[in-house]
N, C-alpha and C positions, 0 to 999 in steps of 0.2 A: 560817697556815692558819685560825686561829681568826677573824681579822679578815675573811677572805674569806667564811666561812660566815655571819658576822653581817651582812655587807653584801649586801643583796638585789641591788643593781646588779651587783656583782662576780659573784654567782652566775648572773645572767642572761647576763652576758658569757661566762662559762665554758660555759653550756648552749648558747649560740648558736654558739660555736666548735665544739662537739661535733657539733651538727646540720649545720653547713656541711661538716665533714670526713667525716660519715657518708654514704657512697654507696649504702647499701642501699635498694632500692626505686626507684632512679632509672629503671631500664628499664621498670618497671611504669607509672610516671607518664608517661614518654614515650609508651608504647604507648597509654595512655588518651587522650592528645591526638591521636595519629596515626590510631588505629584508625577513628574515625568518618569521617574524611576518606577513608581507603582504602576503606572499605565503600561509602560514597556514590559514589566514583569507579568502583568495580567494578560496582555496580548501574546507574549511568548508562551505562557503556560497554555493558553487556548489553542495555539497552533500545534504545540507538542501533543496536546490531548487529541486533536483531530488526526495527527499523524499516527499515533498509537492505535486509534480506532480503525484507521485505514489498514494498518499492518495486520491487525487481528482479522479484519474482513478478508484480506488476501489469504491468510493461513486457513481460515474456515472454508473459503471458496475452493482452495486446492483440495482440501479434504473431501468436500462434497462432490467435486468433479470425479475424483477417483472412486468414491463410494458408489456413486450412481453407475459408473462404468463397470465396476466389478459385479454388479447385480445381474448383468446380462451374459448370455453365452456367446453372443457375437454382437457387433454393432454395425448398423448401416448409416447412411448419410442422415436420415431424419432423426435417428436416435442420438447421433452425435450432436446435431443441431439443438435438440431438446436439452441435452446435458450442458452445452455451452450457454444456453439461455438461462438455465438454472444457476449456472456460475455467475452470470451477470447480475441476476437478481440478488444473490448473496452479497456480491460486491457492493451493490447499491449505487453504482456510478451512473451519471447521466450520459447522454449521447457523446458530448465532447470528451468527457473523461474516459469513456469506454473506448475511444479511439487510441488511448494510451495504454490499453490493456492487451496483453498477449497471453494466450493459453495454448498448451499443447498436451496431447495424450499419445503415448506410445505403448504398444503391447508387444511383449516378448514371450518366446517359448524356447525350450531347449530340445533339439531333435535327438534321435536315437544315437547319433554319433557324438553327442555332448556339445554340439555347437549351438550358440545362441542365435536365434533367428527373429527378425522383426516381422510380426504378423499384422500390424496395423499402426497407422499414424494419422493423427488429425491435429490441425492447428487453427488457431484463431488469432488474427492480427499478424504483425510482421516483426515482433520484438525478438523472437527466437530464430537466430540465423543458423544454428547447428542443432542436431538432434541429441537427445540424452545418450550418453555413452554408458553401456551396461557392463563394461569391463571390470569395474570395481565393485559390482553388486555381489553380495554374499550368496553362496550356494544354498544357504538355508532359505533364501527368498526366491531365487530363480534356479530351478533344477528340472530334471526330466519328468518329474511328477506334477510340477506346478509352474505355470507361467507367472508373469508379472505385468501389472499396469503401472506406468509412471506418469504422473500428472505434474505439470509445472505452470505456474502463473507468474507473470511479471507486470507490475503496474508502475508506470513512471508518474509518481505522485507529484502534484503541484499544490502547494499550500495557498491559502487565499491571498496573502500579501507577498509571499516568497521572500520574507525578510528574515525570519528566525530559523526556519528549517529548510529553506531553499527548495530544491526539487529532487528528493531522493528517489531511488528506484527500489521498490519493494518487491520481493520475490519469495517464492515458496515452492518446495518440491515434495511430493508425497509418493510413496510406493505402497501398492496394495496388491494382494494376491486375489485371483479370481475366486468367486464363491460357488459357481454352478458348473464350471467346466475346467479342464486342464489349462486352457488358454483362451483368450478372447480375440479372435480374428476380426478385422474390419472388412466390410464388404466394399472394397475399393482400396487401392494401394495407398493413396494419400488423399485425405479429405481436407480441403482448404475452406475456411470460413472468414467472412468479413462482417463488420458491424453495420447495421442499417438503423435508421431512425423511424420507428413506427409510432402509431398513436398511443401505444402502451409503454413507450420508452425504447431504449436501445435493445436490439435483438440481433442474434447471430443469423447470418444468411450463408448456408453451405451449398 
C-alpha cells in the first residue's frame, strides 16, 4: 500500500478506475448532449407547421375570392372591397402581416371575333407588378360562351424566428367561370385597394 501511495502513476491508475466505474451524473451528461438537438427539432417542426398552415390559408383565400366574385353578374368598387375583406378574414393576418399580402382579380371574356378582352381588374397591395396572361388558358375555360375570373394571392410569409423556414413567398392562382352571366365586368377600369388598420383588424380600402 505504501508503494502505491508513493508511485504517482499507480495513484492515477487507481483514480482512473474509480472514475470509469462511477456512473453518477451520466444521465445529466447525456441530456446535455441530446437536449439542444431535441429543442431545435421541436422549434423547427413548430415553424414548419405554421408555414404549412399559412400556405393552406393562402390557397383557401384564393378560392374564396374567386368564388365570391363569380356569384355576381358585375362588380363595383364596394363589392370588390367586401370580397377583399373576406379574403383577409380567411387569411387571418394581422395589420403588419396584411401589408405583405397582395391580391388581384381579373375578368376576361371572348368577343365575337374570338379575341380575349379584359373586362375588369382589381388589385390589393403592390406585390403583383404584371397582370395575369390569358394566352395559355384552355378554350374549355375561356370561350365565346363563358368568360373567366382569375384570382391570385401572394403572401410574403415571415416565420416567428426566421431561423428554420426563413421568409418564403406563398402564392396561389384560381380560375373560375361566372355563374350568373357570360362574363363579369367591373364598374371601373381598374380598382386599386390598400390595407388600413381598423378597430376590427386589417381592412381593404378601395
